[in-house]
C-alpha positions in Angstrom: -6.2 7.7 29.2 -7.3 11.2 28.6 -9.6 11.3 25.7 -8.2 14.9 24.7 -4.9 13.4 24.2 -6.2 10.5 21.9 -8.2 13.1 20.1 -5.1 15.4 19.4 -3.4 12.3 17.7 -6.4 12.0 15.3 -7.5 15.4 14.1 -6.2 16.9 10.7 -3.2 19.2 10.8 -4.1 22.8 10.9 -2.9 25.2 7.8 -0.6 23.9 5.2 2.3 22.5 7.4 2.3 19.4 5.5 3.7 20.0 1.9 6.1 22.8 1.4 8.7 22.5 -1.2 11.7 21.6 1.0 9.6 19.0 2.9 8.5 17.2 -0.3 12.2 17.3 -1.6 13.4 15.5 1.4 10.6 13.1 1.2 11.3 12.3 -2.7 14.9 12.1 -2.2 14.5 9.6 0.8 12.1 7.6 -1.4 14.7 7.6 -4.3 17.3 6.4 -2.0 15.3 3.3 -0.8 14.3 2.3 -4.3 17.8 2.9 -5.8 20.1 1.4 -3.4 19.7 -2.5 -3.9 20.3 -3.7 -0.2 17.9 -1.3 1.1 15.3 -2.3 -1.7 15.8 -6.0 -0.9 14.5 -5.4 2.5 12.1 -2.7 2.2 10.0 -4.2 -0.9 8.2 -6.3 1.4 6.2 -3.2 2.3 4.9 -3.5 -1.4 4.1 -7.3 -1.2 2.2 -6.4 2.2 0.0 -3.9 0.7 -0.5 -6.1 -2.3 -1.8 -9.1 -0.3 -3.9 -6.7 2.0 -5.2 -5.4 -1.1 -6.8 -8.9 -2.0 -7.9 -9.2 1.4 -9.9 -5.9 2.2 -11.5 -5.9 -1.5 -12.3 -9.5 -0.6 -14.0 -8.4 2.4 -15.8 -5.6 0.7 -17.3 -8.0 -1.8 -18.5 -10.5 0.8 -15.7 -12.9 0.9 -14.1 -14.2 4.4 -10.5 -13.2 4.9 -8.8 -16.2 6.7 -5.0 -15.4 6.5 -2.1 -14.4 4.7 1.8 -14.9 4.4 4.7 -13.2 3.3 7.7 -15.2 2.1 11.3 -14.6 2.2 11.7 -14.2 -1.8 9.2 -11.2 -1.0 6.3 -13.1 -2.6 3.1 -13.5 -0.7 -0.4 -15.2 -0.7 -3.6 -14.0 0.8 -6.7 -16.4 1.3 -10.0 -15.2 1.0 -13.0 -17.8 1.2 -16.2 -17.5 -1.1 -17.5 -18.4 -4.3 -14.8 -20.0 -6.6 -16.0 -17.8 -9.6 -18.0 -14.6 -9.9 -17.7 -10.9 -9.7 -16.3 -11.0 -6.2 -13.6 -13.7 -6.9 -12.5 -11.5 -9.8 -12.5 -8.1 -8.0 -10.4 -9.6 -4.9 -7.9 -11.2 -7.3 -7.6 -8.2 -9.6 -6.9 -5.7 -6.4 -3.6 -7.1 -5.6 -1.4 -5.3 -8.3 -3.1 -1.9 -8.3 -3.2 -1.7 -4.6 0.2 -0.5 -3.8 -0.2 2.3 -6.4 -3.6 3.3 -5.3 -2.6 3.4 -1.6 0.9 5.1 -2.6 -1.2 8.0 -4.3 -3.5 8.1 -1.5 -0.9 8.8 1.0 0.7 11.6 -1.0 -3.0 13.0 -1.6 -4.0 12.8 2.0 -0.5 14.0 3.3 -0.9 17.2 0.8 -4.2 18.2 2.9 -3.0 17.8 6.4 -4.8 14.4 6.8 -1.6 12.3 7.8 -2.9 11.8 11.5 -6.2 10.5 10.7 -4.9 8.3 8.1 -2.2 6.8 10.3 -5.0 6.1 12.9 -6.7 4.1 10.2 -3.5 2.2 9.4 -3.1 1.4 13.0 -6.5 -0.2 13.1 -5.8 -2.0 9.9 -2.5 -3.5 11.2 -4.2 -4.5 14.5 -7.2 -6.3 13.0 -5.0 -8.0 10.4 -2.4 -9.1 12.7 -4.5 -12.0 14.0 -4.6 -13.5 10.1 -0.8 -13.8 10.0 0.3 -17.3 9.1 3.9 -17.4 9.3 6.7 -16.0 11.7 8.0 -13.8 8.9 4.6 -12.3 8.4 4.2 -11.7 12.0 7.5 -10.1 12.2 6.8 -7.7 9.2 3.4 -6.8 10.7 5.0 -5.9 13.9 7.6 -3.8 12.5 4.8 -1.9 10.5 2.8 -1.5 13.7 5.5 -0.3 15.8 6.6 2.3 13.3 3.1 3.4 12.6 2.3 3.8 16.3 5.4 5.6 16.8 4.8 8.1 14.1 1.0 8.5 15.3 1.9 8.8 19.0 4.9 11.2 19.0 3.1 13.4 16.4 4.9 16.0 14.4 2.8 17.2 11.3 5.7 17.9 9.2 7.4 14.5 9.9 4.1 12.6 9.5 3.6 14.1 6.0 7.2 13.6 4.8 7.0 9.8 5.9 3.8 9.4 4.1 4.7 11.2 0.9 8.0 9.3 0.9 6.2 5.8 1.6 3.7 6.6 -1.0 6.4 7.2 -3.6 8.0 4.0 -2.6 4.8 2.1 -2.9 4.1 3.5 -6.4 7.6 2.7 -7.7 7.2 -0.8 -6.1 3.8 -1.4 -7.8 5.5 -0.7 -11.3 8.4 -2.9 -10.6 6.1 -5.8 -9.4 3.8 -5.3 -12.2 6.7 -5.4 -14.7 7.8 -8.8 -13.1 4.3 -10.4 -13.5 4.1 -9.1 -17.1 7.2 -11.0 -18.1 6.2 -13.9 -16.1 4.4 -17.0 -17.6 3.5 -18.6 -14.2 0.0 -20.2 -14.1 -0.6 -19.2 -10.8 0.1 -15.6 -11.2 -3.0 -13.0 -10.8 -3.4 -12.3 -14.6 -3.4 -15.9 -15.4 -5.9 -16.8 -12.6 -8.1 -13.7 -14.0 -7.8 -15.0 -17.4 -9.0 -18.6 -16.2 -11.9 -17.0 -14.2 -13.2 -14.9 -17.1 -11.8 -16.2 -20.5 -10.4 -12.6 -21.0 -6.9 -12.8 -22.2 -4.1 -12.1 -19.4 -2.8 -9.1 -21.6 -6.0 -7.4 -21.0 -5.8 -7.8 -17.1 -2.3 -6.6 -17.5 -3.3 -3.6 -19.3 -5.8 -2.7 -16.8 -3.3 -2.8 -14.0 -1.1 -0.4 -15.9 -3.9 1.8 -16.4 -4.7 1.9 -12.7 -1.1 2.3 -11.7 -0.6 5.0 -14.3 -3.8 7.1 -12.8 -2.5 6.6 -9.4 1.1 7.8 -10.3 -0.3 10.8 -12.3 -2.3 11.8 -9.1 0.7 11.8 -6.8 2.7 13.6 -9.4 0.2 16.3 -9.5 0.4 16.7 -5.9 4.2 16.5 -5.7 4.5 19.1 -8.7 2.0 21.6 -6.8 4.1 21.5 -3.8 7.3 22.2 -5.9 5.4 24.9 -7.8 
């Protein structure tokens, strides 16, 4: 394959093609429809769970743990397994990272789209999907990963800078809203296996404090995305 063709799919977009007010409005409306229409949300919220679990996995790898697999379930819950010390900072960081991950990734998608970086970001996502595909541990997980891989590959290969940016902004907003929804669910839960409960067991810091840290992380990510959207509308 011609390396120039590949390079053209990776380089940043020239100028400010990405984030005009009309394009951002379309992206925001699309995201609102996804999260507001129950049948659509019931299907697509699995993307939030996918990012949550990969948040555990990638942070686990970053702190020296070994990522061995993950599953997504039909009720849209999931589980990622990293192997390493049962206690300590690495275990705490990898456990903490799940709930903030969709908000952080969502804000990053909006922020990078605003700067014309959609193509390189999609390239990174393709690499992540390919590397993590071998760690799936269920048919449903494999199906979700193949859909994510195919959609990202199509958006990457048939490059249109404006469309890429719009999809990234819409996806970022969906992840942000999903992060808050998932956080609301875990804060009202008393399940001993939830991330806040596990963190409380690992550190003897109350789950309430860990939930507050999730709120702060999600709030910061939401603020960053809101600033970018407001700037495009301004």
